[in-house]
KEMARNU-917554 format. One line per 8 residues: number of its first residue (from 1); their letters; for each residue x, y, z of C-alpha. Coordinates in Angstrom, 3 decimals, padded with zeros to 6 digits. Layout:
REM residues N
NUM> A> X Y Z | ...
END
This chain:
REM residues 626
1> MDTVRKTL> 104.526 -044.819 -012.670 | 105.876 -044.879 -009.016 | 103.170 -041.967 -008.187 | 100.494 -043.963 -009.197 | 101.708 -047.299 -007.410 | 101.897 -045.212 -004.196 | 098.402 -043.665 -004.936 | 096.780 -047.204 -005.523
9> RVIVASLL> 098.648 -048.455 -002.610 | 097.287 -045.727 -000.305 | 093.961 -046.044 -001.762 | 094.010 -049.756 -001.426 | 095.429 -049.029 002.468 | 092.663 -046.753 002.927 | 089.959 -049.274 001.905 | 091.185 -051.686 003.668
17> IAALSGIA> 091.368 -049.768 006.847 | 087.940 -048.673 006.420 | 086.723 -052.139 005.745 | 088.635 -053.231 008.750 | 087.071 -050.203 010.835 | 083.605 -050.863 009.492 | 083.589 -054.512 010.374 | 085.038 -053.716 013.945
25> ALYIVTDP> 082.352 -051.040 014.280 | 079.859 -053.615 013.152 | 080.832 -056.105 015.558 | 080.881 -053.729 018.453 | 077.447 -052.289 017.628 | 075.956 -055.890 017.340 | 077.087 -057.305 020.488 | 074.415 -057.649 022.850
33> TTEIAAFG> 076.404 -056.528 025.850 | 077.451 -053.188 024.377 | 074.459 -051.172 025.668 | 072.887 -048.913 022.911 | 069.664 -046.875 023.650 | 068.383 -047.306 020.478 | 068.079 -051.123 020.612 | 067.374 -051.755 024.287
41> DFDPAPLE> 067.969 -054.807 026.138 | 067.251 -058.602 024.727 | 064.119 -059.631 025.534 | 063.752 -063.491 025.614 | 059.839 -063.441 026.047 | 059.041 -064.081 022.364 | 061.351 -066.967 022.321 | 060.193 -068.313 025.641
49> RLSEKYEL> 056.645 -068.235 024.058 | 058.073 -070.184 021.316 | 059.376 -072.578 023.536 | 056.280 -073.045 025.724 | 055.024 -076.751 025.466 | 051.361 -077.549 026.421 | 050.961 -081.543 026.683 | 047.249 -082.267 026.002
57> YDKDGAVM> 045.650 -085.193 027.343 | 042.221 -086.403 026.635 | 039.186 -086.962 028.527 | 040.237 -090.629 029.647 | 044.008 -089.288 030.212 | 045.402 -090.518 026.981 | 047.991 -088.542 025.507 | 046.958 -086.372 022.569
65> CAVGSDGR> 049.912 -084.142 021.497 | 051.878 -081.338 022.509 | 051.166 -077.715 021.467 | 052.467 -074.512 021.531 | 050.618 -071.394 023.312 | 049.143 -070.484 020.005 | 048.020 -073.913 019.482 | 050.565 -075.111 016.748
73> RLASLENV> 051.638 -078.791 016.992 | 055.195 -079.119 018.243 | 057.513 -081.790 017.598 | 060.911 -082.140 019.175 | 064.391 -082.110 017.181 | 064.895 -085.992 017.945 | 061.497 -086.827 016.621 | 061.461 -084.987 013.452
81> GKYTADAF> 063.595 -087.746 011.665 | 067.204 -086.740 010.338 | 066.143 -086.749 006.917 | 064.021 -083.419 007.493 | 066.406 -081.489 009.924 | 069.122 -082.145 007.322 | 066.908 -081.239 004.602 | 066.621 -077.850 006.024
89> LAIEDARF> 070.255 -077.331 006.979 | 071.006 -078.366 003.389 | 068.986 -075.343 001.986 | 068.902 -072.838 004.312 | 072.079 -073.153 006.458 | 074.702 -076.035 006.026 | 077.204 -074.395 008.099 | 074.923 -073.967 011.199
97> YEHGAVDP> 076.603 -075.947 013.651 | 080.058 -074.674 012.458 | 079.259 -070.791 012.618 | 078.296 -068.429 014.994 | 075.026 -065.933 014.690 | 076.289 -065.102 010.990 | 078.162 -066.970 008.456 | 080.998 -064.852 007.170
105> LRIVGAAL> 081.636 -067.228 004.250 | 078.229 -067.348 003.377 | 077.792 -063.529 003.283 | 080.830 -063.280 000.974 | 080.011 -065.989 -001.018 | 076.352 -064.406 -001.783 | 077.586 -061.251 -002.396 | 079.986 -062.652 -005.300
113> TNIASMEA> 076.950 -064.668 -006.718 | 074.944 -061.393 -006.658 | 077.626 -059.116 -008.205 | 078.328 -061.899 -011.048 | 074.528 -061.816 -011.822 | 073.564 -058.459 -011.322 | 070.520 -059.390 -009.116 | 070.024 -060.445 -005.661
121> KEGASTIT> 069.814 -063.900 -006.195 | 070.912 -065.270 -003.154 | 070.539 -064.172 000.761 | 073.092 -064.861 003.440 | 070.894 -065.301 006.353 | 071.624 -068.023 008.920 | 068.935 -070.098 010.561 | 069.255 -068.161 014.014
129> QQLVKNAY> 068.809 -064.868 011.769 | 065.628 -066.514 010.359 | 064.465 -067.238 013.902 | 064.879 -063.490 014.847 | 063.177 -062.283 012.102 | 060.064 -064.430 012.311 | 060.032 -063.726 016.273 | 061.051 -060.220 016.355
137> LSPEKTIM> 061.235 -058.051 013.219 | 058.947 -056.528 011.001 | 059.476 -057.365 006.923 | 060.890 -053.934 006.421 | 064.616 -053.695 004.846 | 066.651 -051.308 006.292 | 070.040 -051.064 007.514 | 069.138 -050.518 011.166
145> RKVREIRL> 066.839 -053.420 011.046 | 069.721 -055.639 009.716 | 072.107 -054.377 012.528 | 069.269 -055.496 015.097 | 068.600 -058.484 013.376 | 072.503 -059.351 013.877 | 072.559 -058.350 017.366 | 069.288 -060.364 018.031
153> ARAVEQRY> 070.931 -063.518 016.607 | 074.413 -063.135 018.422 | 071.976 -062.828 021.699 | 070.009 -065.843 020.889 | 073.320 -067.989 020.052 | 074.597 -066.843 023.575 | 071.525 -067.979 025.523 | 070.563 -071.305 023.621
161> TKDEILEM> 072.264 -074.327 022.156 | 072.111 -074.797 018.528 | 069.507 -077.712 018.831 | 067.341 -075.451 020.968 | 067.566 -072.766 017.939 | 066.704 -075.514 015.290 | 063.904 -076.888 017.028 | 062.311 -073.324 017.806
169> YLNSVYFG> 063.069 -072.707 014.161 | 061.375 -075.435 012.816 | 058.430 -075.268 015.003 | 057.718 -071.550 014.117 | 058.683 -071.331 010.269 | 055.814 -070.476 007.712 | 054.647 -073.275 005.219 | 051.925 -071.277 003.313
177> NNIYGIEN> 048.264 -071.887 003.733 | 048.286 -070.417 007.223 | 050.576 -073.334 008.480 | 053.326 -072.610 011.071 | 055.556 -075.626 012.205 | 056.805 -078.698 010.732 | 054.551 -080.916 012.790 | 051.452 -079.329 011.273
185> AAYRYFGK> 053.039 -078.878 007.860 | 053.433 -082.665 007.871 | 050.039 -083.510 008.745 | 048.630 -080.839 006.408 | 050.377 -081.882 003.411 | 051.096 -085.851 004.016 | 048.638 -086.755 006.683 | 051.440 -088.063 009.179
193> PAAALELG> 053.696 -086.648 011.859 | 057.060 -085.040 011.324 | 058.611 -088.103 012.641 | 057.313 -090.392 009.991 | 058.271 -087.908 006.992 | 059.909 -089.767 003.935 | 062.925 -088.179 002.524 | 061.354 -086.893 -000.740
201> ESAMLAAV> 058.417 -085.474 001.824 | 061.306 -083.846 003.999 | 062.679 -081.936 000.748 | 059.415 -080.982 -000.213 | 058.543 -078.946 003.197 | 062.144 -077.714 002.947 | 061.476 -076.215 -000.368 | 058.141 -074.677 000.263
209> INNPGRYD> 059.409 -072.099 003.130 | 061.604 -070.334 000.461 | 058.589 -068.875 -001.225 | 055.452 -070.365 000.253 | 053.095 -068.949 -002.615 | 055.477 -069.899 -005.258 | 056.191 -073.274 -003.912 | 052.944 -074.441 -002.654
217> PYSNKENA> 052.483 -077.988 -003.242 | 048.695 -077.668 -004.075 | 048.474 -075.011 -006.368 | 051.917 -075.062 -007.864 | 053.024 -078.527 -007.595 | 055.747 -077.908 -010.597 | 057.235 -075.545 -009.111 | 057.407 -077.368 -005.558
225> EMRKRLVL> 058.938 -080.465 -007.482 | 061.499 -078.289 -008.947 | 062.659 -076.409 -005.686 | 062.571 -080.092 -004.059 | 065.029 -081.430 -006.604 | 067.353 -078.444 -005.613 | 066.940 -079.334 -002.040 | 068.022 -083.152 -002.651
233> RRMREENL> 071.211 -082.062 -004.582 | 072.148 -079.980 -001.799 | 071.701 -082.700 000.643 | 073.525 -084.901 -002.023 | 076.465 -082.387 -002.183 | 076.586 -081.915 001.514 | 076.833 -085.966 001.898 | 073.712 -086.114 003.786
241> ITNEEYEC> 072.262 -088.796 001.662 | 073.682 -091.178 -001.044 | 073.160 -091.112 -004.426 | 070.942 -093.845 -004.456 | 068.702 -092.068 -002.010 | 068.821 -088.944 -003.964 | 067.754 -090.753 -007.012 | 064.863 -092.489 -005.227
249> ALTETPLS> 063.674 -089.342 -004.046 | 063.416 -087.641 -007.293 | 059.990 -089.126 -008.232 | 057.176 -086.771 -007.694 | 056.346 -086.803 -003.802 | 052.425 -087.679 -003.839 | 050.274 -085.426 -001.319 | 047.437 -086.335 000.879
257> SPGTNPCI> 043.968 -084.537 000.437 | 043.808 -081.589 002.574 | 041.110 -083.024 004.893 | 040.126 -081.197 008.021 | 042.281 -079.389 010.345 | 041.791 -080.896 014.068 | 044.125 -078.249 015.302 | 041.072 -075.790 016.180
265> FVQYAAVR> 040.717 -077.758 019.117 | 043.792 -077.411 020.522 | 044.197 -073.937 019.665 | 041.192 -073.417 021.775 | 042.481 -075.988 024.652 | 046.086 -074.342 024.747 | 044.808 -070.630 024.739 | 041.484 -070.900 026.812
273> EAVAPGRV> 042.056 -073.857 029.102 | 045.835 -073.854 029.739 | 047.135 -072.269 033.070 | 050.601 -072.874 032.620 | 052.808 -074.891 030.268 | 052.759 -078.441 031.193 | 050.004 -081.054 031.418 | 046.715 -080.124 030.459
281> DTAFDPAI> 043.525 -082.195 030.809 | 040.868 -081.512 028.112 | 037.437 -082.909 027.703 | 038.481 -084.084 023.963 | 036.557 -086.809 022.803 | 038.252 -088.896 020.215 | 034.850 -090.505 018.949 | 033.247 -087.112 018.714
289> QHIAESVL> 036.019 -085.579 017.152 | 035.988 -088.384 014.233 | 032.272 -087.645 013.928 | 033.078 -083.796 013.523 | 035.807 -084.398 011.055 | 033.550 -086.905 008.889 | 030.884 -085.101 008.651 | 032.883 -081.760 007.664
297> AASVTNDY> 034.741 -083.253 005.225 | 031.958 -084.815 003.393 | 029.722 -081.134 003.524 | 032.108 -078.550 002.614 | 034.387 -077.512 -000.202 | 037.311 -076.043 -000.051 | 035.980 -072.797 -001.672 | 035.404 -071.372 001.771
305> TAAVMILD> 036.485 -071.623 005.232 | 034.280 -074.029 007.351 | 034.649 -074.907 010.876 | 032.953 -076.898 013.445 | 033.001 -076.904 017.502 | 031.086 -079.004 019.958 | 031.088 -078.275 023.641 | 029.825 -079.946 026.762
313> VRSGRPVA> 026.931 -078.145 028.041 | 027.526 -078.898 031.719 | 031.480 -077.789 031.775 | 031.341 -075.737 028.746 | 034.604 -077.159 027.644 | 035.001 -078.223 024.148 | 035.033 -081.877 023.141 | 035.933 -081.606 019.517
321> AAANEYRN> 036.345 -079.427 016.856 | 037.523 -079.317 013.295 | 038.069 -076.558 010.038 | 038.901 -077.300 006.453 | 041.552 -074.722 006.637 | 044.639 -074.065 009.065 | 044.514 -070.696 010.791 | 044.397 -069.295 014.522
329> FPELKRSP> 040.968 -069.854 014.973 | 040.525 -068.181 018.436 | 041.730 -064.888 016.709 | 039.253 -065.147 013.833 | 036.449 -062.953 015.109 | 033.463 -062.166 012.629 | 030.102 -060.858 012.790 | 027.861 -063.096 014.368
337> GSTIKPLI> 024.544 -062.235 012.322 | 021.448 -063.160 013.911 | 023.011 -065.993 016.135 | 023.207 -062.992 018.372 | 019.605 -062.314 018.618 | 018.971 -064.736 021.383 | 021.739 -063.602 023.488 | 021.770 -059.991 023.573
345> CYAPALDA> 017.392 -059.375 022.292 | 015.215 -061.966 023.440 | 016.998 -063.195 026.912 | 017.204 -059.590 028.263 | 013.651 -058.996 027.143 | 012.564 -062.503 028.889 | 014.349 -061.416 032.322 | 012.723 -058.062 032.233
353> GIITPVTP> 009.395 -059.097 031.842 | 009.026 -057.440 028.577 | 008.020 -060.429 026.866 | 006.980 -063.994 026.965 | 007.192 -066.725 024.175 | 003.750 -066.054 022.891 | 003.996 -062.168 023.353 | 002.759 -060.581 020.009
361> LLDEPTNF> 005.361 -058.306 018.398 | 004.675 -055.727 015.310 | 007.096 -056.728 012.388 | 006.588 -053.694 009.977 | 009.071 -051.385 008.344 | 010.427 -049.035 011.118 | 012.978 -046.393 011.526 | 015.167 -046.007 014.400
369> GSYNPGNY> 016.009 -042.207 013.962 | 019.004 -042.719 011.577 | 018.900 -046.116 011.731 | 016.707 -048.326 009.025 | 016.877 -051.930 009.472 | 014.830 -054.406 007.115 | 014.068 -057.952 007.219 | 015.689 -060.251 004.525
377> NGRYYGWA> 014.123 -060.243 001.250 | 012.089 -057.167 002.211 | 009.375 -059.261 003.571 | 007.321 -058.531 006.605 | 004.932 -060.756 009.050 | 002.688 -058.068 010.871 | 002.063 -059.150 014.208 | 003.651 -062.405 015.458
385> TATECLAR> 004.364 -064.158 018.692 | 008.112 -063.456 020.208 | 008.766 -067.234 019.213 | 007.500 -066.786 015.735 | 009.835 -063.852 015.411 | 012.824 -065.584 016.472 | 012.276 -068.403 014.754 | 011.745 -066.674 011.434
393> SLNIPAVK> 014.962 -064.551 012.608 | 012.967 -061.451 012.093 | 015.136 -058.288 012.417 | 012.680 -055.609 013.340 | 011.260 -057.288 016.319 | 014.740 -057.870 017.543 | 015.578 -054.409 017.340 | 012.549 -053.086 018.590
401> LMNMYGVE> 013.485 -055.324 021.810 | 017.024 -053.645 022.085 | 015.325 -050.224 021.794 | 013.064 -050.675 024.481 | 015.673 -051.548 027.427 | 018.530 -050.076 025.749 | 022.097 -051.004 024.147 | 023.967 -051.173 027.493
409> RAKSYGKR> 021.711 -053.546 028.977 | 022.148 -055.665 026.028 | 025.852 -055.591 026.148 | 025.604 -056.396 029.809 | 023.774 -059.916 029.194 | 026.286 -060.359 026.414 | 029.145 -059.941 028.378 | 027.497 -062.275 031.120
417> LGLEFSAG> 027.665 -064.638 028.328 | 031.045 -064.363 027.507 | 030.917 -061.997 024.548 | 033.132 -059.416 023.967 | 032.559 -055.569 022.565 | 034.644 -052.918 021.651 | 033.954 -049.234 022.447 | 032.449 -048.693 019.303
425> DNGLALAL> 029.478 -051.334 019.647 | 027.133 -048.974 020.647 | 024.337 -048.911 018.062 | 021.291 -050.712 017.651 | 022.905 -052.659 014.720 | 024.115 -054.701 017.473 | 020.632 -056.322 017.553 | 021.538 -057.921 014.328
433> GGMEYGVD> 025.086 -059.031 014.876 | 026.689 -055.481 013.779 | 029.940 -055.351 015.584 | 033.106 -053.797 015.307 | 034.968 -056.682 015.727 | 032.849 -059.580 015.998 | 033.331 -063.140 018.110 | 035.161 -066.171 017.521
441> LGMLCNAY> 032.996 -069.590 017.042 | 034.198 -070.812 020.685 | 032.938 -067.440 022.198 | 029.846 -068.036 020.329 | 029.338 -071.691 021.507 | 030.042 -070.932 025.224 | 027.317 -068.431 025.248 | 024.551 -070.949 023.976
449> AKIAGGGC> 026.037 -073.611 026.127 | 025.268 -071.178 029.317 | 021.944 -071.070 027.814 | 021.322 -074.665 027.296 | 022.945 -075.144 031.219 | 019.982 -073.257 032.322 | 021.341 -069.890 032.293 | 024.544 -070.492 034.472
457> GAVTKESA> 023.737 -066.938 036.641 | 024.084 -065.281 033.218 | 020.262 -065.064 032.866 | 017.220 -066.599 035.225 | 016.719 -070.353 034.738 | 013.239 -069.625 033.743 | 014.491 -067.298 030.851 | 017.157 -069.806 029.738
465> YLLTKMLE> 014.216 -072.455 029.651 | 011.690 -070.432 027.780 | 014.220 -068.984 025.281 | 015.500 -073.024 024.488 | 011.693 -073.582 024.135 | 011.562 -070.599 021.233 | 014.671 -071.989 019.601 | 013.083 -075.654 019.631
473> QCARSGTA> 010.546 -073.950 017.286 | 013.207 -072.368 015.232 | 014.858 -076.022 014.724 | 011.213 -077.665 014.196 | 009.899 -075.211 011.531 | 012.079 -071.843 011.486 | 015.614 -071.084 009.675 | 017.323 -074.162 011.272
481> KALSSLQN> 014.065 -076.706 009.917 | 017.401 -078.546 008.501 | 017.138 -080.341 012.114 | 013.452 -080.685 012.102 | 013.797 -084.629 012.248 | 015.551 -084.224 015.520 | 013.971 -084.434 018.762 | 015.084 -082.104 021.835
489> VAAKTGTV> 017.056 -079.716 019.611 | 017.218 -076.080 019.925 | 018.845 -073.848 017.404 | 019.676 -070.587 016.001 | 020.986 -069.762 012.203 | 022.881 -066.500 011.287 | 023.518 -064.987 007.737 | 025.898 -062.046 007.329
497> GSEYGNTD> 025.918 -060.484 003.709 | 025.701 -057.544 001.370 | 024.360 -056.738 -002.023 | 027.263 -058.429 -003.502 | 026.459 -062.007 -001.471 | 026.919 -063.542 001.846 | 030.133 -063.575 003.753 | 029.366 -065.416 006.846
505> AYCIAYNG> 026.937 -068.382 007.815 | 026.110 -070.039 011.105 | 024.239 -072.624 012.940 | 024.569 -072.905 016.613 | 022.267 -076.272 017.636 | 022.000 -077.641 021.436 | 020.634 -080.181 023.377 | 020.728 -081.105 027.223
513> RYVVGVWC> 024.555 -082.301 026.401 | 026.198 -080.932 023.640 | 026.304 -077.402 021.967 | 027.388 -077.703 018.148 | 028.203 -074.744 016.233 | 029.122 -074.317 012.608 | 030.514 -071.529 010.735 | 031.180 -071.011 006.997
521> GAESGVLP> 033.160 -067.988 005.905 | 034.664 -066.027 003.052 | 037.440 -064.175 004.483 | 037.711 -061.908 001.218 | 034.769 -061.748 -001.477 | 031.916 -063.820 -000.700 | 030.538 -067.269 -000.012 | 029.352 -069.258 -002.994
529> EGITGGGV> 025.883 -068.550 -003.933 | 023.054 -070.107 -001.714 | 025.241 -070.560 001.435 | 023.234 -069.394 004.480 | 022.924 -070.247 008.017 | 019.781 -072.480 007.163 | 021.769 -074.519 004.578 | 024.998 -076.181 004.779
537> PAEVCADI> 025.829 -074.965 008.423 | 022.407 -076.455 009.621 | 022.937 -079.386 007.679 | 026.060 -079.876 009.224 | 024.647 -079.538 012.535 | 021.620 -082.132 011.589 | 024.216 -085.005 010.471 | 026.456 -084.476 013.667
545> MKCPALRG> 023.618 -084.387 015.945 | 021.886 -087.141 014.608 | 024.683 -089.783 015.836 | 024.014 -091.449 018.593 | 026.806 -090.101 020.548 | 025.738 -086.617 020.680 | 021.575 -087.279 021.247 | 020.176 -085.573 024.403
553> EAFERPKT> 017.081 -085.920 026.611 | 014.308 -083.643 026.691 | 014.958 -080.096 028.096 | 013.920 -080.378 031.891 | 011.517 -077.587 032.835 | 011.988 -075.543 035.994 | 009.396 -075.925 038.605 | 009.000 -072.155 038.433
561> VVCVDIDA> 007.673 -072.393 034.818 | 004.244 -073.337 034.458 | 001.573 -074.175 031.566 | -001.185 -071.835 031.254 | -004.137 -071.681 028.803 | -004.417 -068.401 027.286 | -007.124 -066.656 025.240 | -006.463 -067.160 021.463
569> AELELRHR> -009.205 -064.621 020.418 | -007.646 -061.852 022.579 | -003.990 -062.792 021.186 | -005.137 -062.901 017.421 | -007.441 -059.965 017.266 | -006.278 -057.742 020.309 | -002.726 -058.852 020.540 | -002.592 -059.608 024.044
577> VTAAGSST> -001.431 -062.188 026.162 | -004.362 -063.026 028.590 | -005.194 -066.096 030.504 | -008.340 -067.843 029.491 | -011.384 -067.522 031.553 | -013.795 -070.191 032.647 | -016.094 -069.358 029.322 | -013.509 -069.508 027.304
585> LPKDRISA> -014.513 -072.419 024.663 | -012.081 -074.855 024.227 | -011.298 -074.045 020.411 | -010.218 -070.605 021.597 | -007.634 -071.950 024.030 | -003.777 -072.142 023.370 | -001.464 -073.407 026.150 | 001.557 -071.916 026.653
593> EFSIYNMP> 004.703 -072.009 029.052 | 005.189 -068.900 031.517 | 007.858 -068.095 034.328 | 005.671 -067.671 037.400 | 007.282 -064.231 037.854 | 005.717 -063.220 034.428 | 002.296 -064.870 033.906 | -000.586 -063.232 032.224
601> GRARGNED> -003.715 -061.705 033.844 | -007.325 -062.069 032.706 | -008.840 -059.917 030.262 | -010.730 -056.872 030.983 | -014.688 -057.623 031.311 | -013.974 -061.419 032.071 | -015.583 -062.688 035.053 | -012.403 -063.928 036.358
609> LLPGDYEN> -010.510 -060.878 036.306 | -007.327 -061.044 038.303 | -008.306 -063.840 040.931 | -005.750 -064.178 043.579 | -003.162 -066.611 041.932 | -002.693 -064.089 039.186 | -002.764 -060.634 041.526 | 000.818 -060.610 041.920
617> FKVVDGFV> 001.614 -060.987 038.153 | 001.923 -058.143 035.722 | -000.032 -058.351 032.440 | 002.073 -058.336 029.335 | 000.640 -056.830 026.363 | 003.454 -056.714 023.769 | 003.694 -053.646 021.521 | 000.287 -051.870 020.584
625> DQ> -000.461 -049.091 018.367 | 000.085 -045.540 020.200
END
């Protein structure tokens, strides 16, 4: 018996020594001051980015909100309200202000609970550890990752106060539905700032983060209410609320309608306009923002993602933006479809003198080596003017133009207009929006703002004006005819899809004052049947631009653009752009606008062949059969 006891004592002592040695080793290894090459030095940059604050002001100098570098709205700890902070502490880390980076008591308690239930029911991560996971680590579960997590958490606790850590945590935690941060979550689920949250609302938000899919208040309300009640019980057990407050908050918590997300504006303002943290003066117009939100909310459903952006033509800066979903829109790059045609197909061709607005282009099935594009619905129009081809968004003429002057020249124009291309964007499919990564809505609207502003050095002022007049025809009778009731509006639509359905639909419309861009997209799957660029997006553009605040005057014609009568018979029968002669009958005359640097000459055999006024200008014949 004594031998057994001695053996047990040795075993227990050995286990105790091993445990103490393990704890000591873990303490040393996770000490951030211990230099270990595998872990490297602590990099505060990710947390510094979480702490960066941009204070946005509108066009009149009124305070809008504080946002992070990724455009999420921020709340200060002192303004989130006691209920909110206490709800998160109660359910996630009740001893947060009492322990260090890790909570030994909670680790032991969680271990005992999990052993007793034979399930991994409870975790023991502190709020500091959760912050570190979100800011630094991948979701993989390994011993090395856990060691690194503890090491980073200890480094964080050495550099920041508990209040600073809690504030960073609340402003970065994920609430589902692409929502990050307590302020965004408060607006998304309850239509109010975090400072105004009531007890039940605070408990609901604290409930969501445990499993944002399972406890989604919209799609899984019963689960969310159940988890909310657990949060409230924990708050009562920690004496953070009274029994009366607990009982009152148990009733179902009403949600606000998902509504629209104005964060898309602050995302672009923070990402593209801010030079450094601090004050950021924007062009934000509250009245136009209200129009954008109202029209979008009345026009789209939550079956797909939709966004609208409005830019000031003169400055190229956003004045309003809204979406029906929360996500980082500046990072959302999609194929632009046919909205890219005016920018990289027609603008370079106008600048190079390859076409004028009335140049005939032959629209017929055409093979470009291994590339065989087709028109929408397989319909072809034969000879049509460049304006007609653009207004109808015909594919073959656009590809022909790019094929004539080359993909590299097309990309150079796109880059001047602010578009970005990957190394793989080298084929003629680029003419139809075929890009490896695509563009974001703000980038696309900014490119059109440069055209609306007279070219802004990216294209000549003559080409910018002529392209605008061509796009006016698109708004009057082309694919963007939903805007036909409006005066002085140019527009282009785009639709991206496959045999299974459409995935993206655009309309970019502008006048002399504003550019309005609308995008509808299905990030997985396809859009509801019938949604094309000329449908919902164009209708939203029209409803926004009919408001008096967004109306614009007629586009100003440069002095270097002139009207010339051309010979309609030559155009129709011989597919040539030639100036009408003195013998051309009035019924055979068509008035068209041209750059003085690319005007039509007289038809061969005409008594007025190449008079002095035209001798320095080239004849534009368009595409002819060879």
